[in-house]
Residue frames as a rotation matrix with the C-alpha (Angstrom) as fourth column:
UNK 1
0.888 -0.270 -0.373 67.94
0.191 -0.522 0.831 159.79
-0.419 -0.809 -0.412 -235.66
UNK 2
0.631 -0.700 0.335 70.91
0.272 -0.204 -0.940 161.78
0.727 0.684 0.062 -236.87
UNK 3
0.824 -0.494 -0.278 74.20
0.178 -0.241 0.954 162.33
-0.538 -0.835 -0.111 -235.12
UNK 4
0.758 -0.503 0.415 76.70
0.421 -0.108 -0.901 164.16
0.498 0.858 0.130 -237.31
UNK 5
0.095 -0.796 -0.598 80.25
0.991 0.020 0.130 164.98
-0.092 -0.605 0.791 -236.05
UNK 6
-0.573 -0.369 0.732 80.23
0.535 -0.845 -0.007 168.46
0.621 0.388 0.681 -237.59
UNK 7
-0.109 0.568 0.816 77.37
-0.421 -0.770 0.479 169.61
0.900 -0.292 0.323 -235.34
UNK 8
0.409 0.181 -0.895 77.98
0.665 0.612 0.427 167.51
0.625 -0.770 0.130 -232.26
UNK 9
0.984 -0.008 0.179 78.81
-0.130 -0.717 0.685 169.33
0.123 -0.697 -0.706 -229.03
UNK 10
0.103 -0.991 0.089 82.40
-0.547 -0.131 -0.827 170.19
0.831 0.037 -0.555 -228.27
UNK 11
0.473 0.016 -0.881 83.71
0.550 0.776 0.309 167.66
0.689 -0.631 0.358 -225.76
UNK 12
0.974 -0.167 -0.153 85.08
0.063 -0.451 0.890 168.73
-0.218 -0.877 -0.429 -222.40
UNK 13
0.592 -0.806 -0.014 88.56
-0.459 -0.323 -0.827 170.14
0.662 0.496 -0.561 -222.79
UNK 14
0.109 -0.648 -0.754 91.69
0.595 0.650 -0.473 168.66
0.797 -0.397 0.456 -221.17
UNK 15
-0.759 -0.336 0.558 91.79
-0.165 -0.729 -0.664 171.78
0.630 -0.596 0.498 -218.98
UNK 16
0.123 0.884 0.450 88.30
-0.862 -0.129 0.489 170.98
0.491 -0.448 0.747 -217.64
UNK 17
0.698 0.068 -0.713 89.32
0.069 0.985 0.161 167.38
0.713 -0.162 0.683 -216.97
UNK 18
-0.370 -0.908 -0.196 92.42
0.438 0.016 -0.899 168.54
0.819 -0.418 0.392 -215.15
UNK 19
-0.578 0.232 0.783 90.37
-0.638 -0.727 -0.255 170.87
0.510 -0.646 0.568 -212.96
UNK 20
0.556 0.819 -0.142 88.00
-0.584 0.507 0.634 168.05
0.591 -0.270 0.760 -212.23
UNK 21
0.334 -0.524 -0.783 90.87
0.533 0.790 -0.301 165.87
0.777 -0.317 0.544 -211.01
UNK 22
-0.686 -0.669 0.286 92.31
0.153 -0.517 -0.842 168.72
0.711 -0.534 0.457 -208.88
UNK 23
-0.406 0.610 0.681 88.98
-0.810 -0.585 0.041 169.57
0.423 -0.535 0.731 -207.25
UNK 24
0.629 0.764 -0.144 87.62
-0.630 0.610 0.482 166.04
0.456 -0.212 0.864 -206.80
UNK 25
0.772 -0.361 -0.523 90.79
0.430 0.903 0.013 164.17
0.468 -0.235 0.852 -205.88
UNK 26
-0.203 -0.976 0.076 93.97
0.580 -0.182 -0.794 166.23
0.789 -0.117 0.604 -205.25
UNK 27
-0.365 0.034 0.931 92.45
-0.465 -0.872 -0.151 168.95
0.807 -0.488 0.334 -203.09
UNK 28
0.710 0.631 0.312 90.42
-0.564 0.245 0.788 166.67
0.421 -0.736 0.530 -200.72
UNK 29
0.677 -0.511 -0.529 93.41
0.579 0.814 -0.045 164.32
0.454 -0.275 0.847 -200.27
UNK 30
-0.355 -0.836 0.418 95.70
0.371 -0.536 -0.758 167.26
0.858 -0.114 0.501 -199.56
UNK 31
-0.004 0.434 0.901 93.28
-0.714 -0.632 0.301 168.69
0.700 -0.642 0.313 -197.01
UNK 32
0.917 0.323 -0.233 92.98
-0.111 0.770 0.629 165.25
0.383 -0.551 0.742 -195.36
UNK 33
0.245 -0.919 -0.310 96.80
0.744 0.383 -0.547 164.95
0.621 -0.097 0.778 -195.16
UNK 34
-0.467 -0.412 0.783 97.09
-0.067 -0.866 -0.496 168.43
0.882 -0.284 0.377 -193.69
UNK 35
0.398 0.724 0.563 94.32
-0.697 -0.161 0.699 167.78
0.596 -0.671 0.441 -191.16
UNK 36
0.864 -0.097 -0.494 95.95
0.283 0.906 0.316 164.53
0.417 -0.413 0.810 -190.05
UNK 37
-0.144 -0.988 0.059 99.30
0.623 -0.137 -0.770 166.24
0.769 -0.074 0.635 -189.65
UNK 38
-0.382 0.072 0.921 97.77
-0.471 -0.873 -0.128 169.04
0.795 -0.483 0.367 -187.61
UNK 39
0.672 0.714 0.197 95.68
-0.562 0.318 0.763 166.64
0.482 -0.624 0.615 -185.49
UNK 40
0.594 -0.494 -0.635 98.68
0.497 0.846 -0.193 164.41
0.633 -0.201 0.748 -184.82
UNK 41
-0.514 -0.835 0.196 100.60
0.404 -0.437 -0.803 167.31
0.757 -0.334 0.562 -183.22
UNK 42
-0.157 0.504 0.849 97.76
-0.577 -0.745 0.335 168.58
0.802 -0.437 0.408 -181.03
UNK 43
-0.887 -0.110 0.448 96.81
-0.453 0.389 -0.802 167.63
-0.086 -0.915 -0.395 -177.51
UNK 44
0.053 0.989 0.137 93.83
-0.963 0.087 -0.253 165.43
-0.263 -0.119 0.958 -176.71
UNK 45
0.061 0.072 0.996 92.75
-0.136 0.989 -0.063 161.80
-0.989 -0.131 0.070 -177.28
UNK 46
-0.509 -0.305 -0.805 93.60
-0.837 -0.041 0.545 160.15
-0.199 0.952 -0.234 -180.64
UNK 47
0.723 0.678 0.134 91.60
-0.570 0.694 -0.439 157.64
-0.390 0.241 0.889 -182.58
UNK 48
-0.353 -0.920 -0.173 93.93
-0.895 0.277 0.349 154.68
-0.273 0.278 -0.921 -183.16
UNK 49
0.779 0.430 -0.456 93.70
-0.548 0.821 -0.161 151.40
0.305 0.375 0.875 -185.02
UNK 50
0.750 -0.462 -0.474 95.68
0.501 0.864 -0.051 148.82
0.433 -0.199 0.879 -183.17
UNK 51
0.694 -0.455 -0.558 97.52
0.356 -0.457 0.815 151.51
-0.626 -0.764 -0.155 -181.18
UNK 52
-0.361 -0.841 0.403 99.26
0.813 -0.072 0.578 152.64
-0.457 0.536 0.710 -184.38
UNK 53
0.192 0.384 -0.903 98.87
-0.055 -0.915 -0.400 156.26
-0.980 0.126 -0.154 -185.55
UNK 54
-0.709 -0.504 -0.494 100.59
-0.525 -0.090 0.846 155.40
-0.471 0.859 -0.201 -188.82
UNK 55
-0.863 0.442 0.244 98.05
0.504 0.787 0.356 152.63
-0.035 0.430 -0.902 -189.61
UNK 56
-0.001 0.914 -0.405 95.15
0.694 -0.292 -0.659 154.87
-0.720 -0.282 -0.634 -188.63
UNK 57
-0.015 -0.086 -0.996 96.33
-0.388 -0.918 0.085 157.71
-0.922 0.388 -0.019 -190.83
UNK 58
-0.930 -0.337 -0.148 96.98
-0.273 0.359 0.893 155.32
-0.248 0.870 -0.426 -193.74
UNK 59
-0.581 0.782 0.226 93.43
0.781 0.614 -0.115 153.85
-0.229 0.110 -0.967 -193.49
UNK 60
0.220 0.641 -0.735 91.92
0.334 -0.757 -0.561 157.37
-0.916 -0.122 -0.381 -193.41
UNK 61
-0.316 -0.424 -0.849 93.98
-0.587 -0.616 0.526 158.59
-0.746 0.664 -0.054 -196.41
UNK 62
-0.993 -0.066 0.100 93.26
0.028 0.685 0.728 155.46
-0.117 0.726 -0.678 -198.48
UNK 63
-0.273 0.962 0.009 89.50
0.857 0.247 -0.453 155.67
-0.438 -0.116 -0.892 -197.64
UNK 64
0.241 0.321 -0.916 89.35
-0.045 -0.939 -0.341 159.38
-0.970 0.124 -0.211 -198.66
UNK 65
-0.618 -0.584 -0.527 91.32
-0.560 -0.143 0.816 158.60
-0.552 0.799 -0.238 -201.82
UNK 66
-0.870 0.352 0.346 89.04
0.467 0.815 0.345 155.73
-0.160 0.461 -0.873 -202.84
UNK 67
0.092 0.936 -0.341 85.95
0.707 -0.302 -0.640 157.95
-0.702 -0.182 -0.689 -202.24
UNK 68
0.101 -0.115 -0.988 87.40
-0.379 -0.923 0.069 160.84
-0.920 0.367 -0.137 -204.21
UNK 69
-0.877 -0.453 -0.160 88.38
-0.319 0.299 0.899 158.57
-0.359 0.840 -0.407 -207.12
UNK 70
-0.539 0.762 0.360 84.84
0.797 0.600 -0.077 157.18
-0.275 0.245 -0.930 -207.27
UNK 71
0.390 0.646 -0.657 83.36
0.321 -0.764 -0.560 160.73
-0.863 0.007 -0.505 -207.36
UNK 72
-0.302 -0.615 -0.728 85.96
-0.553 -0.509 0.660 161.67
-0.776 0.602 -0.186 -210.04
UNK 73
-0.946 -0.069 0.316 85.01
0.175 0.712 0.680 158.63
-0.272 0.698 -0.662 -212.13
UNK 74
-0.129 0.991 0.029 81.28
0.839 0.125 -0.530 159.32
-0.528 -0.044 -0.848 -211.78
UNK 75
0.424 0.276 -0.862 81.58
-0.006 -0.951 -0.308 163.02
-0.905 0.136 -0.402 -212.81
UNK 76
-0.579 -0.721 -0.382 84.15
-0.466 -0.092 0.880 162.19
-0.669 0.687 -0.283 -215.55
UNK 77
-0.736 0.387 0.556 81.63
0.617 0.722 0.313 159.75
-0.281 0.573 -0.770 -217.14
UNK 78
0.318 0.885 -0.339 78.96
0.665 -0.463 -0.586 162.50
-0.676 -0.039 -0.736 -216.97
UNK 79
-0.013 -0.403 -0.915 81.30
-0.360 -0.852 0.380 164.88
-0.933 0.334 -0.134 -218.85
UNK 80
-0.921 -0.343 0.188 81.29
0.007 0.465 0.885 162.38
-0.390 0.816 -0.426 -221.73
UNK 81
-0.205 0.943 0.264 77.49
0.920 0.277 -0.275 162.54
-0.333 0.186 -0.924 -221.91
UNK 82
-0.157 -0.024 -0.987 77.54
-0.044 -0.999 0.031 165.62
-0.987 0.048 0.155 -224.13
UNK 83
-0.915 -0.171 0.366 75.72
0.321 0.242 0.916 165.23
-0.245 0.955 -0.166 -227.48
UNK 84
-0.345 0.777 -0.527 72.92
-0.719 -0.579 -0.384 166.32
-0.603 0.247 0.758 -229.76
UNK 85
-0.776 0.164 0.609 70.47
0.463 0.803 0.375 164.18
-0.428 0.573 -0.699 -231.74
UNK 86
-0.532 0.599 -0.598 68.03
-0.738 -0.675 -0.020 165.17
-0.415 0.431 0.801 -234.44
UNK 87
-0.842 0.321 0.432 65.05
0.465 0.840 0.281 163.24
-0.273 0.437 -0.857 -235.75
UNK 88
-0.515 0.699 0.497 61.61
0.484 -0.241 0.841 163.81
0.708 0.674 -0.214 -237.20
UNK 89
0.405 0.732 -0.548 60.33
0.856 -0.092 0.509 164.84
0.322 -0.675 -0.664 -233.79
UNK 90
0.952 -0.069 0.298 62.87
-0.133 -0.971 0.199 167.55
0.276 -0.229 -0.934 -233.07
UNK 91
0.103 -0.975 0.194 66.07
-0.402 -0.220 -0.889 168.21
0.910 0.014 -0.415 -231.19
UNK 92
0.900 0.108 -0.421 67.53
0.299 0.550 0.780 166.15
0.316 -0.828 0.463 -228.35
UNK 93
0.162 -0.858 0.488 70.23
-0.516 -0.495 -0.699 167.45
0.841 -0.138 -0.523 -226.03
UNK 94
0.887 -0.030 -0.461 72.10
0.383 0.607 0.696 165.44
0.259 -0.794 0.550 -223.42
UNK 95
0.083 -0.875 0.477 74.81
-0.191 -0.483 -0.854 167.13
0.978 -0.020 -0.207 -221.33
UNK 96
-0.811 -0.506 0.293 76.24
-0.417 0.148 -0.897 165.71
0.411 -0.849 -0.331 -218.08
UNK 97
-0.875 0.484 -0.033 73.27
0.321 0.527 -0.787 165.22
-0.363 -0.699 -0.616 -215.74
UNK 98
-0.219 0.787 -0.577 70.75
-0.304 -0.616 -0.726 167.07
-0.927 0.016 0.374 -217.92
UNK 99
-0.906 -0.020 0.424 68.72
0.382 0.393 0.836 166.18
-0.183 0.919 -0.349 -221.01
UNK 100
-0.125 0.881 -0.457 65.82
-0.329 -0.471 -0.818 167.70
-0.936 0.048 0.349 -222.99
UNK 101
-0.658 0.158 0.736 63.91
0.724 0.403 0.560 166.62
-0.208 0.901 -0.380 -226.07
UNK 102
-0.378 0.504 -0.777 62.28
-0.176 -0.863 -0.474 169.56
-0.909 -0.042 0.415 -227.83
UNK 103
0.175 0.533 0.828 59.75
0.806 0.405 -0.431 169.25
-0.565 0.743 -0.359 -230.66
UNK 104
-0.523 -0.383 0.761 60.07
0.816 -0.483 0.318 171.42
0.246 0.787 0.565 -233.77
UNK 105
0.292 0.750 0.594 57.17
0.460 -0.655 0.600 173.60
0.839 0.098 -0.535 -232.64
UNK 106
0.830 -0.052 -0.556 59.04
0.531 -0.235 0.814 174.34
-0.173 -0.971 -0.167 -229.36
UNK 107
-0.222 -0.973 -0.056 62.08
0.827 -0.218 0.519 175.74
-0.517 0.069 0.853 -231.12
UNK 108
0.767 0.381 -0.517 62.11
0.118 -0.875 -0.469 179.41
-0.631 0.299 -0.716 -232.29
UNK 109
0.128 -0.783 0.608 64.32
0.882 0.371 0.292 178.85
-0.454 0.499 0.738 -235.29
UNK 110
0.578 0.079 0.812 63.68
0.590 -0.729 -0.348 182.30
0.565 0.680 -0.468 -236.78
UNK 111
0.892 -0.237 0.386 65.41
-0.404 -0.800 0.443 183.87
0.204 -0.551 -0.809 -233.75
UNK 112
0.734 -0.652 0.189 68.23
0.441 0.670 0.597 181.32
-0.516 -0.355 0.779 -233.62
UNK 113
0.842 -0.539 -0.008 71.68
-0.344 -0.526 -0.778 182.61
0.415 0.658 -0.628 -234.52
UNK 114
0.368 -0.845 -0.387 75.34
0.867 0.462 -0.184 181.81
0.335 -0.268 0.904 -234.22
UNK 115
0.921 -0.013 0.390 76.93
-0.122 -0.959 0.256 184.37
0.371 -0.283 -0.884 -231.90
UNK 116
-0.194 -0.963 -0.187 80.27
0.400 0.096 -0.911 185.28
0.896 -0.252 0.367 -230.40
UNK 117
0.551 0.467 -0.692 79.85
0.793 -0.033 0.609 185.59
0.262 -0.884 -0.388 -226.62
UNK 118
-0.421 -0.759 -0.497 82.69
0.842 -0.531 0.099 188.13
-0.339 -0.376 0.862 -226.50
UNK 119
-0.915 0.146 0.375 80.52
0.115 -0.799 0.591 190.44
0.386 0.584 0.714 -228.65
UNK 120
0.060 0.991 0.121 77.05
-0.277 -0.100 0.956 189.52
0.959 -0.091 0.269 -227.23
UNK 121
-0.848 -0.530 0.000 77.97
-0.127 0.202 -0.971 189.60
0.515 -0.824 -0.238 -223.52
UNK 122
-0.317 0.800 0.510 74.28
-0.948 -0.253 -0.192 189.82
-0.025 -0.544 0.839 -222.51
UNK 123
0.630 0.558 -0.540 73.96
-0.613 0.784 0.095 186.13
0.476 0.271 0.837 -223.53
UNK 124
-0.459 -0.836 -0.301 76.90
-0.388 0.494 -0.778 184.85
0.799 -0.241 -0.551 -221.42
UNK 125
0.389 0.522 -0.760 76.02
0.494 0.578 0.650 182.45
0.778 -0.628 -0.033 -218.62
UNK 126
-0.092 -0.348 0.933 76.22
-0.516 -0.785 -0.343 184.42
0.852 -0.513 -0.107 -215.37
UNK 127
-0.262 0.110 0.959 74.62
-0.953 0.126 -0.275 182.47
-0.151 -0.986 0.072 -212.54
UNK 128
-0.736 -0.011 -0.677 74.63
-0.195 0.961 0.196 178.65
0.648 0.276 -0.709 -212.26
UNK 129
-0.057 0.779 0.624 71.28
-0.984 -0.149 0.096 177.61
0.168 -0.609 0.775 -210.84
UNK 130
0.533 0.115 0.838 71.56
-0.352 0.931 0.096 173.82
-0.770 -0.346 0.537 -211.31
UNK 131
0.931 -0.242 -0.274 74.54
-0.225 0.212 -0.951 172.83
0.288 0.947 0.143 -213.37
UNK 132
0.561 -0.828 0.000 78.17
0.681 0.461 0.569 171.89
-0.471 -0.319 0.822 -213.70
UNK 133
0.937 -0.313 0.157 80.88
-0.151 -0.765 -0.626 174.51
0.316 0.562 -0.764 -214.29
UNK 134
0.423 -0.905 -0.052 84.55
0.631 0.252 0.734 173.96
-0.651 -0.343 0.677 -214.62
UNK 135
0.033 -0.457 -0.889 87.07
-0.483 -0.785 0.386 176.23
-0.875 0.417 -0.247 -216.38
UNK 136
-0.771 -0.318 -0.552 86.43
-0.626 0.213 0.750 175.40
-0.121 0.924 -0.363 -220.07
UNK 137
-0.762 0.566 -0.316 83.14
0.335 0.761 0.556 173.57
0.555 0.318 -0.769 -219.54
UNK 138
-0.743 0.638 0.202 79.58
-0.585 -0.473 -0.659 174.62
-0.324 -0.608 0.725 -218.60
UNK 139
-0.735 0.531 -0.423 76.52
0.097 0.699 0.709 172.29
0.672 0.480 -0.565 -218.52
UNK 140
-0.511 0.646 -0.567 73.09
0.857 0.335 -0.390 172.54
-0.062 -0.686 -0.725 -217.08
UNK 141
0.499 0.812 0.302 70.77
0.777 -0.574 0.259 175.39
0.384 0.105 -0.917 -216.06
UNK 142
-0.638 -0.693 -0.335 72.07
0.757 -0.644 -0.108 178.95
-0.141 -0.323 0.936 -215.85
UNK 143
0.686 0.618 -0.383 70.80
0.485 -0.782 -0.392 182.50
-0.542 0.083 -0.836 -215.80
UNK 144
0.055 -0.611 0.790 72.28
0.934 -0.247 -0.256 184.55
0.352 0.752 0.557 -218.60
UNK 145
-0.820 -0.451 -0.353 73.40
0.549 -0.796 -0.256 188.11
-0.165 -0.404 0.900 -218.15
UNK 146
-0.747 0.624 0.229 70.09
-0.330 -0.647 0.687 189.26
0.577 0.438 0.690 -219.69
UNK 147
-0.608 0.385 0.694 68.38
-0.711 0.125 -0.692 187.28
-0.353 -0.914 0.198 -216.88
UNK 148
0.332 0.697 -0.636 66.88
-0.869 0.488 0.081 184.73
0.367 0.526 0.768 -219.19
UNK 149
0.304 -0.174 0.936 66.93
-0.488 0.815 0.311 181.07
-0.818 -0.552 0.163 -218.06
UNK 150
0.375 -0.227 -0.899 68.98
-0.892 0.174 -0.416 178.81
0.251 0.958 -0.137 -220.33
UNK 151
0.848 -0.242 0.471 70.04
0.103 0.948 0.301 175.23
-0.520 -0.207 0.829 -220.77
UNK 152
0.525 -0.748 -0.405 73.72
-0.841 -0.528 -0.116 175.50
-0.127 0.401 -0.907 -221.49
UNK 153
0.798 -0.378 0.470 76.01
0.357 0.924 0.138 172.91
-0.486 0.058 0.872 -223.16
UNK 154
0.862 -0.506 -0.019 79.37
-0.393 -0.646 -0.654 174.57
0.319 0.572 -0.756 -223.76
UNK 155
0.510 -0.818 -0.265 83.05
0.860 0.494 0.131 173.71
0.024 -0.295 0.955 -223.76
UNK 156
-0.113 -0.609 -0.785 85.63
0.482 -0.725 0.493 176.34
-0.869 -0.322 0.375 -224.55
UNK 157
-0.834 -0.204 0.513 85.58
0.550 -0.390 0.738 179.14
0.050 0.898 0.437 -227.07
UNK 158
-0.760 0.486 -0.431 83.20
-0.159 -0.782 -0.603 182.04
-0.630 -0.389 0.672 -227.66
UNK 159
-0.646 0.503 -0.574 81.23
-0.713 -0.129 0.690 180.86
0.273 0.855 0.441 -230.78
UNK 160
-0.822 0.468 0.325 77.89
0.124 0.704 -0.699 179.27
-0.556 -0.535 -0.637 -229.78
UNK 161
-0.655 0.733 0.185 74.44
0.274 0.003 0.962 178.64
0.704 0.680 -0.203 -231.15
UNK 162
-0.892 0.451 -0.002 71.79
-0.219 -0.437 -0.872 180.69
-0.395 -0.778 0.489 -229.41
UNK 163
-0.717 0.669 -0.194 68.35
0.146 0.416 0.898 179.04
0.682 0.615 -0.396 -229.80
UNK 164
-0.686 0.563 0.461 65.28
-0.718 -0.422 -0.553 180.46
-0.116 -0.711 0.694 -227.99
UNK 165
-0.843 0.493 -0.215 62.40
0.433 0.859 0.275 178.06
0.320 0.139 -0.937 -227.19
UNK 166
-0.188 0.876 0.445 58.72
-0.346 -0.483 0.804 178.49
0.919 -0.003 0.394 -226.38
UNK 167
0.294 0.264 -0.919 59.27
0.534 0.752 0.387 176.70
0.793 -0.604 0.080 -223.08
UNK 168
0.982 0.159 0.102 60.43
0.023 -0.635 0.772 179.64
0.188 -0.756 -0.627 -221.02
UNK 169
0.429 -0.903 -0.028 64.12
-0.004 -0.033 0.999 179.09
-0.903 -0.429 -0.018 -221.54
UNK 170
0.671 -0.315 -0.671 66.79
-0.742 -0.293 -0.603 179.46
-0.006 0.903 -0.430 -224.16
UNK 171
0.811 -0.542 0.220 69.44
0.517 0.840 0.164 176.99
-0.274 -0.019 0.962 -225.41
UNK 172
0.578 -0.779 -0.245 73.11
-0.807 -0.590 -0.028 178.00
-0.123 0.214 -0.969 -225.54
UNK 173
0.852 -0.213 0.478 74.90
0.231 0.973 0.021 175.17
-0.469 0.093 0.878 -227.38
UNK 174
0.244 -0.841 -0.483 78.47
-0.825 -0.442 0.353 174.86
-0.510 0.312 -0.801 -228.53
UNK 175
0.875 -0.006 0.484 78.74
0.230 0.885 -0.405 172.35
-0.426 0.465 0.776 -231.39
UNK 176
-0.085 -0.971 0.223 81.94
0.684 0.106 0.721 171.87
-0.724 0.213 0.656 -233.30
UNK 177
-0.915 -0.102 0.390 80.41
0.375 -0.573 0.729 173.85
0.149 0.813 0.563 -236.19
UNK 178
-0.568 0.725 -0.390 77.56
0.189 -0.346 -0.919 176.05
-0.801 -0.595 0.059 -234.90
UNK 179
-0.372 0.417 -0.829 76.55
-0.818 -0.570 0.080 177.24
-0.439 0.708 0.553 -238.37
UNK 180
-0.791 0.035 -0.611 76.29
-0.370 0.769 0.522 173.65
0.488 0.639 -0.595 -239.62
UNK 181
-0.798 0.547 -0.255 73.92
0.573 0.556 -0.602 172.71
-0.188 -0.626 -0.757 -236.80
UNK 182
-0.359 0.696 -0.621 71.74
-0.217 -0.710 -0.670 175.80
-0.908 -0.106 0.406 -237.41
UNK 183
-0.476 0.186 -0.859 71.50
-0.879 -0.112 0.463 174.97
-0.010 0.976 0.217 -241.14
UNK 184
-0.891 0.159 -0.425 70.62
0.070 0.974 0.218 171.32
0.448 0.164 -0.879 -240.42
UNK 185
-0.675 0.673 -0.303 67.96
0.407 -0.004 -0.913 172.39
-0.616 -0.740 -0.272 -237.92
UNK 186
-0.303 0.533 -0.790 66.46
-0.597 -0.752 -0.278 174.71
-0.743 0.387 0.546 -240.57
UNK 187
-0.671 -0.016 -0.742 66.57
-0.672 0.436 0.598 171.94
0.314 0.900 -0.303 -243.20
UNK 188
-0.884 0.253 -0.394 64.87
0.324 0.938 -0.125 169.33
0.338 -0.239 -0.911 -241.02
UNK 189
-0.736 0.618 -0.276 62.26
0.065 -0.341 -0.938 171.53
-0.674 -0.708 0.211 -239.41
UNK 190
-0.129 0.781 0.611 58.78
0.979 0.199 -0.047 171.44
-0.158 0.592 -0.790 -240.96
UNK 191
-0.460 -0.049 0.887 57.71
0.526 -0.819 0.228 174.68
0.716 0.571 0.402 -242.68
UNK 192
0.598 0.791 0.132 55.39
0.319 -0.386 0.865 175.56
0.735 -0.475 -0.483 -239.81
UNK 193
0.644 -0.446 -0.622 58.34
0.722 0.086 0.686 175.55
-0.253 -0.891 0.378 -237.35
UNK 194
-0.372 -0.886 0.277 60.41
0.926 -0.333 0.178 177.93
-0.065 0.323 0.944 -239.50
UNK 195
0.188 0.527 0.829 57.95
0.535 -0.762 0.364 180.83
0.823 0.375 -0.425 -239.35
């Protein structure tokens, strides 16, 4: 099993990690604080712990914060699961909550190419069908602009490896050096898979 830094997937950017924190922790806590402030000023019965609105609000905010931090930790760990492996059997891809192992005969290496998504806009991910998308990070199943189904593993930047498969979907991968990964795939693939 090979795992070379030059053709490993780009890790999630600091921008993507910041957005994850804002969406998973900061926003829900801010909404909770706003809702408690609004509810505290309104008429009607109040839920109180020990007849103390301050204690009640503190328990609610701490509970929401703990829950949000747990969700953030879980998704943050998944963002680190973003790598490629090569062996005699083929190509393995793991990205967040998604993984695939494709044999050499399932890869269409003759049609594979390194592309710039700014030039080949028909291959940009358009619709997330079952995936994770943050600014600067996309992972999982998407529909491309050309309506093809694709397993996407991208961080930031337009240069990616486009690799069709015989399984009814394409791969859109963003290794650190896309050309190096394509060359290594072509070197390792048996002659029958390169036709």
